[in-house]
C-alpha positions as CSV (number, residue, x, y, z in Angstrom):
1,M,5.4,-5.7,7.3
2,I,8.7,-7.5,8.0
3,L,10.3,-7.5,11.5
4,A,13.7,-5.9,10.9
5,Q,15.3,-7.5,13.9
6,E,14.5,-11.0,12.9
7,F,15.2,-10.3,9.2
8,S,18.7,-8.9,9.9
9,R,19.7,-11.7,12.3
10,S,18.3,-14.9,10.8
11,S,18.7,-16.4,7.3
12,K,15.6,-18.5,8.1
13,A,13.6,-15.4,8.8
14,R,14.7,-13.9,5.6
15,A,13.8,-17.0,3.6
16,A,10.3,-17.1,5.3
17,D,9.5,-13.4,5.1
18,F,10.8,-12.3,1.7
19,T,10.9,-13.9,-1.7
20,T,10.9,-12.3,-5.2
21,S,11.6,-13.2,-8.8
22,R,12.6,-11.4,-12.0
23,T,9.1,-11.4,-13.3
24,E,7.5,-9.9,-10.1
25,R,7.6,-6.3,-11.4
26,A,5.1,-6.1,-14.2
27,V,5.2,-3.5,-17.0
28,F,2.0,-1.6,-17.5
29,D,0.6,0.5,-20.4
30,L,-0.9,3.6,-18.9
31,Q,-2.7,6.5,-20.7
32,E,-1.1,9.8,-19.9
33,R,-3.6,12.6,-20.0
34,R,-2.9,16.1,-21.0
35,Q,-5.5,18.8,-21.6
36,A,-5.0,20.7,-24.8
37,A,-4.9,24.5,-24.5
38,P,-5.5,25.7,-28.1
39,I,-5.8,29.3,-29.1
40,V,-9.2,30.0,-30.6
41,D,-10.6,33.1,-32.4
42,V,-14.3,32.5,-31.5
43,Y,-16.0,31.1,-28.4
44,D,-16.7,27.4,-28.5
45,D,-18.1,25.6,-25.5
46,T,-17.3,22.1,-26.9
47,P,-14.9,20.3,-24.5
48,E,-11.5,19.8,-26.0
49,P,-10.5,16.1,-26.0
50,A,-7.6,15.1,-23.8
51,L,-4.4,14.3,-25.6
52,Q,-3.4,10.8,-24.7
53,R,-0.3,8.8,-25.3
54,T,0.6,5.4,-23.9
55,V,3.4,5.3,-21.4
56,R,5.2,2.2,-20.3
57,V,5.5,2.0,-16.5
58,R,7.4,-0.6,-14.6
59,G,6.0,-1.7,-11.3
60,A,8.0,-1.2,-8.1
61,L,8.6,-3.6,-5.3
62,I,8.8,-1.9,-1.9
63,A,9.7,-3.7,1.3
64,Q,8.2,-2.5,4.6
65,F,10.0,-3.0,7.8
66,A,9.0,-2.6,11.5
67,A,11.9,-1.5,13.6
68,S,12.6,0.2,16.9
69,D,16.2,1.4,16.5
70,A,18.4,2.8,13.8
71,T,21.0,0.1,13.6
72,T,18.5,-2.7,13.2
73,F,16.6,-0.8,10.5
74,A,19.8,0.0,8.6
75,D,21.0,-3.6,8.8
76,A,17.7,-4.9,7.3
77,V,17.7,-2.2,4.6
78,E,21.3,-3.1,3.6
79,L,20.4,-6.8,3.2
80,I,17.3,-6.2,1.1
81,R,18.6,-3.4,-1.0
82,P,19.7,-5.5,-4.0
83,Y,16.2,-7.0,-4.4
84,V,13.8,-4.1,-4.1
85,D,13.1,-0.6,-5.4
86,G,12.6,1.0,-2.1
87,V,12.0,0.5,1.6
88,D,9.4,1.8,4.0
89,L,9.3,2.1,7.8
90,N,6.1,1.1,9.4
91,C,5.0,3.8,11.9
92,G,1.3,2.8,12.0
93,C,0.7,-0.8,13.0
94,P,-2.0,-0.5,15.7
95,Q,-1.7,-4.0,17.1
96,P,-1.1,-4.1,20.9
97,W,1.8,-6.5,20.5
98,A,3.6,-4.2,18.1
99,Y,3.1,-1.2,20.4
100,S,4.6,-3.1,23.3
101,E,7.6,-3.9,21.2
102,H,8.1,-0.2,20.4
103,I,7.4,-0.7,16.7
104,G,4.6,0.4,14.4
105,S,2.3,3.0,15.9
106,Y,4.5,3.4,19.0
107,L,6.7,5.5,16.7
108,L,4.0,8.1,16.0
109,R,5.1,10.1,19.1
110,Q,8.8,9.2,18.7
111,P,9.9,11.6,15.9
112,D,13.5,11.6,17.0
113,T,13.7,7.8,16.8
114,V,12.1,7.9,13.3
115,R,14.6,10.6,12.3
116,D,17.6,8.5,13.4
117,M,16.3,5.4,11.5
118,I,15.8,7.4,8.3
119,R,19.3,8.9,8.6
120,A,20.9,5.5,9.4
121,A,19.3,3.9,6.4
122,R,20.4,6.7,4.1
123,A,23.9,6.5,5.5
124,R,24.1,2.8,5.0
125,L,22.7,2.9,1.5
126,G,24.9,5.7,0.3
127,D,22.4,6.5,-2.4
128,E,20.2,9.6,-1.9
129,N,18.0,8.6,-4.8
130,F,16.9,5.2,-3.3
131,P,13.4,5.7,-1.8
132,V,13.2,5.5,2.0
133,S,9.6,6.2,3.0
134,I,7.4,6.0,6.1
135,K,3.8,5.0,6.7
136,I,2.0,6.7,9.6
137,R,-1.4,7.2,11.2
138,V,-2.9,10.5,12.2
139,D,-2.8,11.4,15.9
140,N,-5.5,12.7,18.2
141,D,-3.2,15.7,18.7
142,I,-2.5,17.0,15.2
143,Q,0.6,18.7,16.5
144,N,2.2,15.3,17.0
145,T,1.5,14.5,13.3
146,Q,3.0,17.8,12.3
147,R,6.1,17.2,14.4
148,L,6.5,13.7,12.9
149,V,6.0,14.8,9.3
150,E,8.4,17.7,9.5
151,T,11.1,15.7,11.4
152,A,10.9,12.9,8.8
153,I,11.2,15.4,5.9
154,H,14.3,17.0,7.5
155,A,15.8,13.5,7.9
156,G,15.5,12.8,4.2
157,V,12.3,10.8,3.8
158,S,11.3,10.2,0.2
159,H,7.5,10.2,0.7
160,I,5.0,9.8,3.5
161,T,1.9,7.6,3.5
162,V,-0.8,8.7,5.9
163,H,-3.6,6.4,7.2
164,G,-6.5,8.5,8.2
165,R,-7.3,6.8,11.5
166,T,-5.6,7.0,14.9
167,R,-4.0,3.9,16.4
168,H,-7.1,3.4,18.7
169,Q,-9.7,3.5,15.9
170,A,-11.1,0.4,14.3
171,S,-11.4,-0.1,10.6
172,T,-15.2,0.5,10.9
173,V,-14.5,4.2,11.8
174,P,-14.4,6.4,8.7
175,V,-11.0,7.9,7.9
176,S,-10.4,11.5,8.7
177,L,-9.8,13.3,5.4
178,P,-9.3,16.7,7.1
179,A,-6.4,15.1,9.2
180,I,-4.8,13.7,6.0
181,K,-5.2,17.1,4.4
182,S,-3.4,18.6,7.4
183,A,-0.5,16.2,6.8
184,V,-0.3,17.4,3.2
185,E,-0.2,21.0,4.4
186,F,2.6,20.1,6.9
187,A,4.6,18.6,4.1
188,A,4.1,21.8,2.1
189,G,5.1,20.1,-1.2
190,R,8.6,19.1,0.0
191,V,7.8,15.4,-0.4
192,P,4.8,13.5,-1.9
193,V,2.1,12.5,0.5
194,V,-0.1,9.4,-0.1
195,A,-3.5,8.8,1.5
196,N,-4.6,5.5,2.9
197,G,-7.8,4.1,4.2
198,D,-11.4,3.5,2.9
199,V,-10.3,3.1,-0.7
200,W,-12.8,0.7,-2.3
201,S,-13.4,2.2,-5.8
202,S,-12.0,4.6,-8.4
203,Q,-14.6,7.1,-7.2
204,D,-13.1,6.9,-3.7
205,V,-9.7,7.6,-5.2
206,A,-10.9,10.7,-7.0
207,R,-12.8,12.0,-4.0
208,I,-9.9,11.5,-1.6
209,R,-7.5,13.2,-3.9
210,A,-9.8,16.1,-4.4
211,E,-10.6,16.6,-0.7
212,T,-7.0,16.2,0.7
213,G,-4.7,17.3,-2.1
214,V,-2.5,14.1,-1.8
215,H,-0.3,13.1,-4.6
216,A,-1.5,9.5,-4.7
217,V,-3.8,7.0,-2.9
218,M,-2.9,3.6,-1.4
219,A,-5.4,0.8,-1.0
220,A,-5.1,-2.3,1.2
221,R,-8.4,-4.0,2.0
222,G,-9.8,-2.6,-1.1
223,L,-7.2,-4.3,-3.2
224,L,-7.7,-7.6,-1.4
225,A,-11.4,-7.4,-2.3
226,N,-10.7,-6.2,-5.8
227,P,-7.1,-6.6,-7.2
228,A,-8.3,-4.9,-10.4
229,L,-9.4,-1.8,-8.5
230,F,-6.8,0.5,-10.1
231,A,-7.6,-0.9,-13.5
232,G,-11.0,0.6,-13.3
233,F,-13.1,-2.5,-12.4
234,E,-15.8,-2.1,-9.8
235,H,-15.6,-5.8,-8.8
236,T,-12.9,-8.5,-9.3
237,P,-13.3,-9.8,-12.8
238,D,-13.5,-13.6,-13.3
239,D,-10.3,-13.6,-15.3
240,A,-8.4,-12.2,-12.3
241,I,-9.7,-14.9,-10.0
242,K,-8.8,-17.6,-12.6
243,R,-5.3,-16.0,-13.0
244,F,-4.7,-15.9,-9.3
245,L,-5.8,-19.5,-8.8
246,Q,-3.5,-20.7,-11.7
247,L,-0.5,-18.9,-10.2
248,A,-1.4,-20.2,-6.7
249,V,-1.4,-23.8,-8.0
250,D,1.7,-23.3,-10.1
251,Y,3.7,-21.9,-7.2
252,G,2.2,-24.2,-4.5
253,L,0.6,-21.5,-2.3
254,Q,-0.9,-22.9,0.9
255,F,-4.6,-23.7,0.5
256,G,-5.6,-21.6,3.4
257,L,-4.1,-18.6,1.8
258,V,-5.6,-19.4,-1.6
259,H,-9.1,-19.8,0.0
260,R,-8.7,-16.6,2.0
261,H,-7.8,-14.4,-0.9
262,I,-10.5,-15.8,-3.2
263,A,-13.0,-15.3,-0.3
264,F,-12.0,-11.6,-0.2
265,M,-12.5,-11.3,-4.0
266,L,-16.0,-12.9,-3.8
267,E,-17.2,-11.2,-0.6
268,S,-19.3,-8.6,-2.4
269,R,-21.0,-11.2,-4.6
270,L,-22.1,-13.7,-2.0
271,S,-24.9,-13.8,0.4
272,R,-24.2,-14.8,4.0
273,P,-25.3,-18.4,3.4
274,G,-23.3,-18.4,0.2
275,M,-20.1,-17.3,2.0
276,K,-20.8,-19.8,4.8
277,H,-20.9,-22.6,2.2
278,F,-17.7,-21.2,0.4
279,N,-15.9,-21.2,3.8
280,S,-16.7,-24.9,4.2
281,L,-14.6,-25.9,1.2
282,L,-11.5,-27.8,2.3
283,S,-9.3,-28.4,-0.8
284,V,-8.2,-26.8,-4.1
285,S,-10.2,-29.3,-6.0
286,A,-13.4,-28.5,-4.1
287,L,-12.7,-24.8,-4.7
288,I,-12.3,-25.3,-8.4
289,D,-15.5,-27.3,-8.5
290,W,-17.3,-24.5,-6.7
291,L,-16.0,-21.9,-9.1
292,E,-17.0,-24.0,-12.1
293,E,-20.5,-24.5,-10.7
294,H,-20.9,-20.7,-10.3
295,G,-19.7,-20.0,-13.8
296,I,-16.4,-18.3,-12.7
297,M,-14.0,-20.9,-14.1
């Protein structure tokens, strides 16, 4: 989440908050699945194989802003437009400081403000095909969610991501799939709806889609713990850890961030004493030695 006000006003803030490169958007080979529907003369209960073909898919880079007024959001969107494939308005950050600044989850009950920001961004961009999305949380009063979803759609939002907790609920509280399903029903197929929250495995993805009817699923903490989640891995493969470490060293990522991300990736593997020892490592060289000792490098 980038603060739109600082981003639009300060070149130093822009340099600190956003960097990209030509190689950042990877190209993936995905299997497209289509179920055959042959005409048969006799009954055969043998399942028909899915017809598969490889599709080349280019990754997208989306910038998410926090803003409290239309002009500030539009200014930030205009500045970042040449470098991204879409922009998102954060309407769900539950942090008290964000709420006090009238950004994030404060906007959950300010549908008119959200409408004005979407419209201002659209007007500034002059491109109705450029994605402008929002990410929201469910509300204790489902009518507030309905009002926000419908207002955003009328304003021209591209898609809506729905986190299944209220702004008061901690991450230990299970997400409300019925509330996400309600948001899907409010959208009524006019724009895609994406579910967010408690996505830790491919099984979670399938279950959430089946129970809510969403078009897609977003993971946050689940991807920190396992960046290969959507590639079908149940745990972070060693190759992913090695690749991340190599990139971190090549690009000079701060050690604290390197350590923190690898700790996320290893959390499911380590005991409490093991994690305590890992957290005591104070340098990249010590980190590499530890990974080698444990057969990861």
